[in-house]
Every structure is written in C-alpha cells, then in structure tokens.
FIMI-6127 format. One record per atom (N, C-alpha, C): residue in three letters; x, y negated, z negated. Coordinates in steps of 0.001 Angstrom, whole numbers, padded with zeros to 6 digits, always signed. Layout:
REM residues N
AlaXYZ/...
***
This chain:
REM residues 67
Unk+055073-132491+038464/Unk+056046-131439+038291/Unk+055543-130438+037259/Unk+055905-129205+037470/Unk+055595-128131+036523/Unk+056889-127462+036108/Unk+056850-126834+034953/Unk+058009-126104+034444/Unk+057587-124677+034166/Unk+058433-123739+034570/Unk+058179-122339+034270/Unk+059469-121710+033778/Unk+059335-120728+032900/Unk+060487-120032+032339/Unk+060364-118556+032689/Unk+061435-118005+033237/Unk+061483-116585+033555/Unk+062466-115909+032610/Unk+062087-114767+032072/Unk+062998-113927+031296/Unk+063688-112999+032281/Unk+065007-112923+032178/Unk+065789-112142+033135/Unk+066692-111166+032413/Unk+067198-110193+033168/Unk+068231-109320+032626/Unk+069496-110146+032443/Unk+070415-109635+031713/Unk+071663-110331+031431/Unk+072361-110755+032715/Unk+072826-111989+032729/Unk+073569-112531+033856/Unk+074962-112932+033396/Unk+075944-112761+034271/Unk+077270-113291+033982/Unk+077261-114785+034273/Unk+078292-115483+033865/Unk+078392-116917+034135/Unk+078419-117179+035639/Unk+079112-116329+036392/Unk+079166-116489+037849/Unk+077797-116278+038480/Unk+077085-115249+038037/Unk+075745-114992+038561/Unk+074816-116162+038226/Unk+074936-116694+037030/Unk+074091-117819+036617/Unk+074322-119016+037528/Unk+075565-119297+037852/Unk+075880-120419+038732/Unk+075323-120191+040129/Unk+075473-118972+040639/Unk+074943-118645+041967/Unk+073427-118798+042011/Unk+072756-118286+040997/Unk+071291-118375+040942/Unk+070852-119831+040843/Unk+071531-120599+040007/Unk+071185-122018+039860/Unk+071341-122738+041196/Unk+072461-122511+041886/Unk+072686-123150+043186/Unk+071640-122722+044207/Unk+071306-121444+044210/Unk+070309-120906+045145/Unk+068948-121556+044913/Unk+068509-121564+043666/Unk+067192-122106+043352/Unk+067136-123616+043574/Unk+068201-124316+043230/Unk+068236-125765+043401/Unk+068118-126155+044874/Unk+068574-125288+045761/Unk+068507-125590+047196/Unk+067116-125374+047790/Unk+066220-124767+047023/Unk+064875-124512+047527/Unk+064046-125795+047576/Unk+063256-125975+048636/Unk+062367-127140+048700/Unk+061396-127141+047512/Unk+061248-128303+046891/Unk+060312-128446+045789/Unk+060898-128213+044419/Unk+062099-127636+044355/Unk+062727-127390+043057/Unk+063491-128634+042642/Unk+063159-129146+041458/Unk+063752-130384+040962/Unk+064923-130120+040025/Unk+064812-129081+039184/Unk+065868-128804+038212/Unk+065834-127338+037835/Unk+067024-126802+037547/Unk+067153-125398+037131/Unk+068124-125345+035960/Unk+067733-124635+034909/Unk+068620-124409+033763/Unk+068679-122908+033516/Unk+069895-122384+033495/Unk+070086-120959+033236/Unk+070733-120809+031864/Unk+070051-120091+030984/Unk+070566-119816+029640/Unk+071084-118383+029637/Unk+072398-118238+029775/Unk+073000-116911+029868/Unk+072773-116125+028578/Unk+073032-116735+027431/Unk+072896-116008+026162/Unk+071443-115689+025833/Unk+070519-116553+026235/Unk+069098-116321+025981/Unk+068401-115550+027082/Unk+069125-115298+028185/Unk+068598-114543+029328/Unk+067306-115151+029875/Unk+067325-116486+030070/Unk+066169-117160+030663/Unk+066618-118111+031775/Unk+065706-118337+032694/Unk+065896-119332+033738/Unk+064683-120249+033677/Unk+064930-121540+033470/Unk+063874-122546+033409/Unk+063929-123369+034684/Unk+062789-123475+035360/Unk+062733-124167+036643/Unk+061659-125246+036584/Unk+062048-126462+036988/Unk+061112-127575+037141/Unk+060883-127716+038639/Unk+059608-127657+039054/Unk+059314-127653+040486/Unk+058030-128417+040789/Unk+057891-128778+042048/Unk+056705-129473+042536/Unk+055707-128422+043033/Unk+054568-128257+042363/Unk+053612-127218+042763/Unk+052967-127473+044127/Unk+053112-128674+044658/Unk+052595-128960+046003/Unk+053524-128381+047070/Unk+054757-128062+046686/Unk+055749-127579+047642/Unk+056051-126097+047478/Unk+056094-125617+046240/Unk+056403-124211+045980/Unk+055563-123737+044798/Unk+055625-122455+044511/Unk+054851-121921+043389/Unk+055650-120851+042659/Unk+055100-120410+041548/Unk+055775-119424+040697/Unk+056082-118127+041460/Unk+055167-117689+042295/Unk+055378-116467+043073/Unk+056543-116592+044042/Unk+056662-117734+044684/Unk+057779-117969+045607/Unk+059107-118009+044861/Unk+059089-118632+043691/Unk+060310-118682+042884/Unk+060722-117276+042451/Unk+059738-116496+042031/Unk+060001-115109+041617/Unk+060580-114299+042779/Unk+059988-114426+043955/Unk+060465-113701+045143/Unk+061886-114110+045515/Unk+062164-115391+045421/Unk+063495-115891+045762/Unk+064554-115340+044816/Unk+064229-115264+043543/Unk+065194-114702+042592/Unk+065415-113220+042849/Unk+064355-112501+043154/Unk+064481-111081+043470/Unk+065344-110870+044703/Unk+065216-111780+045675/Unk+065977-111681+046925/Unk+067488-111792+046693/Unk+067874-112505+045647/Unk+069310-112638+045343/Unk+069752-111702+044220/Unk+068896-110760+043865/Unk+069284-109709+042935/Unk+069031-109974+041465/Unk+068266-111011+041138/Unk+067946-111275+039728/Unk+066789-110371+039328/Unk+067005-109621+038258/Unk+065944-108746+037763/Unk+065195-109444+036647/Unk+063907-109638+036859/Unk+063065-110305+035867/Unk+062510-109303+034878/Unk+062362-109737+033659/Unk+061758-108884+032625/Unk+060299-109214+032478/
***
C-alpha cells in the first residue's frame, strides 16, 4: 500500500463526505481521510490497482480543485 496527500481548495463538510465516498468506491483505494480545516485529502491505495494520476483525475471529475 502507498499513501499520498493532496492539497485541495476549501471543501464543505458535505463535499468532503461526497469525495470520501467517491474515492473509497474506487478499485484499489483502501482508506480516505479528508481534513476539511487543513484542506487535504489523504489516500491509502494499492499501486498495483491504481495510481496517483488516476486518483487526481477522479477528484477532478467530481469537482475537487487541487492546489
């Protein structure tokens, strides 16, 4: 497993929950933590199944703006 942290624009609590649910449903994603006050999303994933670029694209697809 690998862990990556993305810096994001401010998210509301509802947006954070939606993003967490979306990412958790992706194949290879083991855990997702969204820090609303710190504006970060931490993802634990299996690099044999997905990669950082795919995670980034998936977040962009649901409207998360990365910094």
